[in-house]
N, CA and C of each residue as an Amber inpcrd file, in Angstrom:
protein
   171
   0.8240000  -1.2000000   0.0000000   0.0000000   0.0000000   0.0000000
   0.8630000   1.2570000   0.0000000   1.9340000   1.2260000   0.7860000
   2.7860000   2.4060000   0.8860000   3.4770000   2.6990000  -0.4430000
   3.7710000   1.6450000  -1.2000000   4.4330000   1.8310000  -2.4820000
   3.5170000   2.5510000  -3.4740000   2.2110000   2.2820000  -3.3970000
   1.2600000   2.9300000  -4.3010000   1.1670000   4.4250000  -4.0320000
   1.2990000   4.8140000  -2.7780000   1.2570000   6.2400000  -2.4320000
   2.4480000   6.9630000  -3.0490000   3.6050000   6.3090000  -3.0630000
   4.7910000   6.9280000  -3.6580000   4.5990000   7.1400000  -5.1550000
   4.0420000   6.1410000  -5.8310000   3.7740000   6.3030000  -7.2590000
   2.7340000   7.3880000  -7.5040000   1.7500000   7.4930000  -6.6210000
   0.7510000   8.5490000  -6.7480000   1.4010000   9.9250000  -6.6350000
   2.3250000  10.0870000  -5.6760000   3.0260000  11.3680000  -5.5250000
   3.8000000  11.7230000  -6.7880000   4.4710000  10.7400000  -7.3700000
   5.2760000  10.9900000  -8.5660000   4.3870000  11.3850000  -9.7410000
   3.3350000  10.6120000  -9.9760000   2.4530000  10.8870000 -11.1150000
   1.6880000  12.1930000 -10.9140000   1.1730000  12.4190000  -9.7140000
   0.4090000  13.6470000  -9.4520000   1.3000000  14.8820000  -9.5620000
   2.5220000  14.8000000  -9.0580000   3.4390000  15.9320000  -9.1600000
   3.8030000  16.2510000 -10.5970000   4.0620000  15.2050000 -11.3860000
   4.3880000  15.4220000 -12.8000000   3.1960000  16.0130000 -13.5470000
   2.0020000  15.5130000 -13.2490000   0.8020000  16.0360000 -13.9030000
   0.5510000  17.4920000 -13.5170000   0.7060000  17.8170000 -12.2440000
   0.5300000  19.2060000 -11.8120000   1.5470000  20.1330000 -12.4700000
   2.7860000  19.6570000 -12.6190000   3.8060000  20.4730000 -13.2660000
   3.4490000  20.7280000 -14.7290000   3.0110000  19.6860000 -15.4280000
   2.6220000  19.8640000 -16.8300000   1.4110000  20.7860000 -16.9640000
   0.4470000  20.6510000 -16.0670000  -0.7170000  21.5410000 -16.1160000
  -0.3380000  22.9820000 -15.7950000   0.6380000  23.1660000 -14.9240000
   1.1200000  24.5080000 -14.6090000   1.7790000  25.1360000 -15.8370000
   2.5840000  24.3480000 -16.5530000   3.1960000  24.8590000 -17.7840000
   2.1380000  25.1510000 -18.8430000   1.1600000  24.2770000 -18.9510000
   0.1160000  24.4470000 -19.9510000  -0.7200000  25.6890000 -19.6680000
  -1.0200000  25.9430000 -18.4040000  -1.8250000  27.1170000 -18.0670000
  -1.0680000  28.4140000 -18.3320000   0.2590000  28.3480000 -18.3490000
   1.0670000  29.5280000 -18.6610000   1.4120000  29.5870000 -20.1420000
   0.7730000  28.7530000 -20.9490000   1.0250000  28.6870000 -22.3960000
   2.4960000  28.4320000 -22.7060000   3.1570000  27.6840000 -21.8380000
   4.5550000  27.2800000 -21.9970000   5.5120000  28.4650000 -22.1160000
   5.1330000  29.5870000 -21.5150000   6.0130000  30.7610000 -21.4680000
   6.5490000  30.9070000 -20.0540000   7.8580000  31.0200000 -19.9280000
   8.4780000  31.0210000 -18.6010000   8.1380000  32.2700000 -17.7950000
   7.8100000  33.3640000 -18.4420000   7.5220000  34.5800000 -17.6790000
   6.1410000  34.5300000 -17.0220000   5.2940000  33.5790000 -17.4140000
   3.9570000  33.4870000 -16.8280000   3.7970000  32.3030000 -15.8780000
   4.8530000  31.5400000 -15.6460000   4.7540000  30.3540000 -14.7910000
   4.6640000  30.7790000 -13.3310000   3.7870000  30.1370000 -12.5960000
   3.7130000  30.3200000 -11.1520000   4.8030000  29.4350000 -10.5410000
   5.9050000  30.0460000 -10.1410000   7.0660000  29.2710000  -9.7100000
   6.8440000  28.5680000  -8.3800000   5.9770000  29.1050000  -7.5230000
   5.6830000  28.4070000  -6.2650000   4.9560000  27.1020000  -6.5420000
   4.0050000  27.1490000  -7.4420000   3.2590000  25.9400000  -7.7960000
   4.1510000  24.9410000  -8.5240000   4.9830000  25.4290000  -9.4260000
   5.8920000  24.5380000 -10.1450000   6.8930000  23.9040000  -9.1860000
   7.4010000  24.6880000  -8.2560000   8.3430000  24.1510000  -7.2730000
   7.7020000  23.1180000  -6.3700000   6.4580000  23.3630000  -5.9790000
   5.7560000  22.3990000  -5.1250000   5.5090000  21.0890000  -5.8570000
   5.1720000  21.1620000  -7.1270000   4.9350000  19.9260000  -7.8720000
   6.2330000  19.1660000  -8.1080000   7.3350000  19.8710000  -8.3250000
   8.6300000  19.1990000  -8.4720000   9.0350000  18.5510000  -7.1570000
   8.7730000  19.2220000  -6.0420000   9.0730000  18.6240000  -4.7380000
   8.2300000  17.3810000  -4.4740000   6.9960000  17.3530000  -4.9750000
   6.1790000  16.1420000  -4.8430000   6.8300000  14.9720000  -5.5660000
   7.3430000  15.2220000  -6.7650000   8.0010000  14.1570000  -7.5290000
   9.2610000  13.6940000  -6.8090000  10.0600000  14.6310000  -6.3350000
  11.2960000  14.2790000  -5.6270000  10.9760000  13.4960000  -4.3580000
   9.9760000  13.9360000  -3.6050000   9.5850000  13.2270000  -2.3890000
   9.1070000  11.8130000  -2.7060000   8.3670000  11.6540000  -3.7860000
   7.9190000  10.3260000  -4.1900000   9.0800000   9.4040000  -4.4880000
  10.0970000   9.9090000  -5.2080000  11.2700000   9.0850000  -5.5140000
  12.0780000   8.7680000  -4.2580000  12.2090000   9.7310000  -3.3570000
  12.9630000   9.4940000  -2.1190000  12.2670000   8.4440000  -1.2700000
  10.9600000   8.5680000  -1.1110000  10.2130000   7.5930000  -0.3160000
  10.2270000   6.2160000  -0.9700000  10.1580000   6.1730000  -2.2950000
  10.2160000   4.8910000  -2.9960000  11.5670000   4.2260000  -2.7990000
  12.6150000   5.0220000  -2.8380000  13.9570000   4.4780000  -2.6170000
  14.1020000   3.9620000  -1.1820000  13.5670000   4.7110000  -0.2090000
  13.6070000   4.2530000   1.1850000  12.8170000   2.9600000   1.3480000
  11.6730000   2.8670000   0.6840000  10.8470000   1.6630000   0.7670000
  11.5820000   0.4610000   0.1720000  12.2590000   0.6660000  -0.9610000
  12.9940000  -0.4280000  -1.6000000  14.2030000  -0.8430000  -0.7790000
  14.8350000   0.0790000  -0.0680000  15.9880000  -0.2650000   0.7640000
  15.5750000  -1.0310000   2.0110000  14.3370000  -0.8220000   2.4910000
  13.8600000  -1.5430000   3.6690000  13.5890000  -3.0040000   3.3550000
  13.2410000  -3.2980000   2.1080000  12.8980000  -4.6820000   1.7330000
  14.0510000  -5.4070000   1.1170000
C-alpha cells in the first residue's frame, strides 16, 4: 500500500507540473514558480520515499 502512495506522488506531481506549464502557455515569464516548485518537490519526495521503501525490503 505504501508503495502505491509513492507512485501517486510521482504521477500527481508530474501532472501538476505539466498543467502549470500548460496554463502559462509554456512561457516562462507566466509560470507560477511556487506551484511549479511544489509539484517538483512532490516528484522528488515520491522518488525518495520509494527508494527508502525499496531499501527496507
